[in-house]
C-alpha positions in Angstrom: 36.7 -2.8 -31.3 37.8 -4.2 -28.5 36.5 -1.9 -26.3 33.1 -2.8 -27.8 33.3 -5.7 -26.5 34.6 -5.3 -23.0 30.9 -3.0 -23.4 29.2 -5.6 -24.3 30.8 -8.3 -21.8 29.7 -5.6 -19.1 26.6 -4.8 -20.2 25.7 -9.1 -20.1 27.1 -9.3 -16.8 25.0 -7.4 -15.4 22.2 -8.2 -17.1 23.2 -12.5 -16.2 23.7 -11.0 -12.4 20.5 -9.3 -12.0 18.8 -11.8 -13.3 19.6 -14.3 -10.7 19.8 -11.7 -8.3 17.9 -12.3 -4.8 14.3 -11.5 -5.2 12.8 -8.1 -4.2 11.7 -8.0 -0.5 8.1 -6.4 0.1 6.9 -3.7 2.7 3.7 -5.1 2.2 4.7 -7.7 5.5 3.2 -6.4 8.6 0.0 -5.6 10.5 -2.1 -3.5 8.8 -5.7 -1.2 10.3 -8.1 0.3 8.2 -8.5 3.9 7.9 -12.5 3.5 8.0 -13.3 7.3 6.7 -10.9 6.4 3.2 -12.3 3.4 3.0 -15.2 1.4 1.6 -18.8 1.5 3.8 -17.3 -2.5 6.3 -20.7 -2.8 6.6 -20.9 -5.7 9.2 -17.7 -4.9 10.6 -16.1 -1.8 12.1 -12.8 -3.1 12.7 -9.9 -4.4 10.3 -6.9 -5.6 11.5 -5.2 -7.3 8.9 -1.7 -9.5 9.2 0.3 -10.6 6.2 3.8 -12.7 5.9 5.5 -13.4 2.7 8.0 -16.9 3.0 9.0 -17.3 -0.5 6.5 -18.7 -3.0 3.7 -18.3 0.1 1.9 -15.5 1.5 0.0 -15.4 4.7 -2.9 -13.3 4.7 -4.5 -13.1 8.6 -8.5 -11.2 9.1 -9.6 -9.4 12.0 -12.6 -8.2 11.7 -15.5 -7.0 14.7 -18.0 -5.5 15.4 -18.5 -5.0 19.2 -19.0 -9.0 20.9 -19.2 -10.0 17.3 -15.6 -11.2 15.5 -14.6 -13.0 12.7 -11.1 -14.6 11.4 -9.8 -15.8 9.0 -6.2 -17.0 7.2 -5.3 -17.6 3.5 -2.1 -18.8 2.4 -2.0 -18.2 -1.3 1.1 -18.6 -3.3 2.7 -17.4 -7.2 3.3 -21.1 -7.9 0.3 -22.2 -7.8 -2.8 -22.2 -7.2 -4.5 -23.5 -3.9 -8.1 -24.0 -3.3 -8.7 -23.1 0.1 -11.8 -23.9 2.8 -13.6 -21.0 3.9 -15.3 -21.3 7.0 -17.3 -18.2 6.0 -17.5 -15.5 3.7 -18.0 -11.8 6.0 -17.3 -9.6 3.0 -20.9 -8.1 3.0 -23.1 -9.6 4.9 -26.1 -8.1 5.3 -26.7 -8.8 1.5 -27.5 -12.3 1.9 -25.0 -13.9 0.1 -22.8 -16.6 2.0 -20.8 -19.2 1.4 -22.3 -21.7 -1.5 -20.3 -24.3 -3.9 -18.3 -27.1 -1.1 -17.3 -24.4 0.8 -14.0 -23.4 -1.1 -12.3 -20.9 -2.2 -9.6 -21.0 -5.5 -7.1 -18.4 -5.4 -4.3 -17.8 -6.8 -1.5 -15.2 -6.2 1.0 -12.7 -8.9 3.8 -9.9 -8.0 3.9 -6.9 -9.5 5.7 -3.9 -9.9 9.1 -5.6 -8.0 6.8 -6.6 -5.1 5.4 -3.6 -3.8 1.6 -4.5 -5.3 0.7 -8.0 -4.7 -2.3 -9.4 -6.9 -4.8 -12.3 -5.9 -7.4 -13.7 -7.1 -10.2 -15.3 -6.5 -12.6 -18.2 -7.7 -15.7 -18.9 -4.9 -19.3 -19.5 -5.2 -21.9 -17.4 -2.4 -25.7 -19.4 -2.1 -27.9 -16.1 -2.5 -32.2 -15.5 -2.3 -32.0 -15.8 -6.3 -29.7 -19.5 -6.2 -26.3 -20.3 -6.5 -23.5 -17.2 -7.6 -20.4 -17.7 -9.5 -17.6 -15.2 -8.3 -14.2 -13.6 -9.6 -13.1 -11.6 -7.2 -9.2 -9.9 -8.4 -7.6 -8.5 -5.4 -4.4 -5.8 -5.4 -2.9 -5.1 -2.7 -0.6 -1.8 -3.2 2.0 -0.8 -0.4 3.3 3.2 -0.8 6.5 3.8 -1.5 6.7 5.1 2.1 5.6 1.8 2.9 3.1 2.8 6.2 0.0 2.9 3.9 -1.5 -0.4 1.7 -4.9 -0.2 -0.3 -6.8 -2.5 -0.4 -8.3 -2.6 -4.0 -11.3 -6.1 -4.9 -12.9 -6.0 -8.4 -15.7 -8.4 -8.2 -17.0 -9.7 -10.8 -20.9 -9.2 -9.2 -20.5 -5.4 -8.9 -19.6 -2.3 -11.2 -17.6 0.0 -8.6 -14.5 -1.5 -7.1 -14.8 -1.9 -3.2 -11.3 0.0 -1.2 -9.7 -0.7 1.7 -6.7 1.3 3.1 -4.8 0.7 5.9 -1.9 2.2 8.1 1.0 0.2 9.0 0.7 -0.2 13.4 3.6 0.0 15.0 5.9 -2.6 16.7 
């Protein structure tokens, strides 16, 4: 009986320690460059660099897109503890479709970690202006790092599309 109580005490102690341990670090932080050959077509861009940093509940995502002399960059901070309303200067995703940021020119985003910080899921809601009028759009984005930490796959499911967009990135050397 005594060994049974000791075993239960050790098990409970282990569970308590695990519950209060520091959160796992993430391999997501760093600078990533698009692999065009393995990604969904990126119109109207031919270059894409993504820089991600993590500070507690805040994840900063900086995008730089380019083609020839045309460049665009934006930055957003998403949080895992609350939704954020973020101003949007321009919606650069598939601009050639004739969809532009509309409504109040903001998007509401929230994030959550999955799989012990190997996957970051971001929920985004925004309004786009199109030839057919204003359209509410929801985008579910998963940022998943390979086990080696050298490849990042960003999968986006948009409420306006039947098929996901998939962007594959490789980690840049420091």
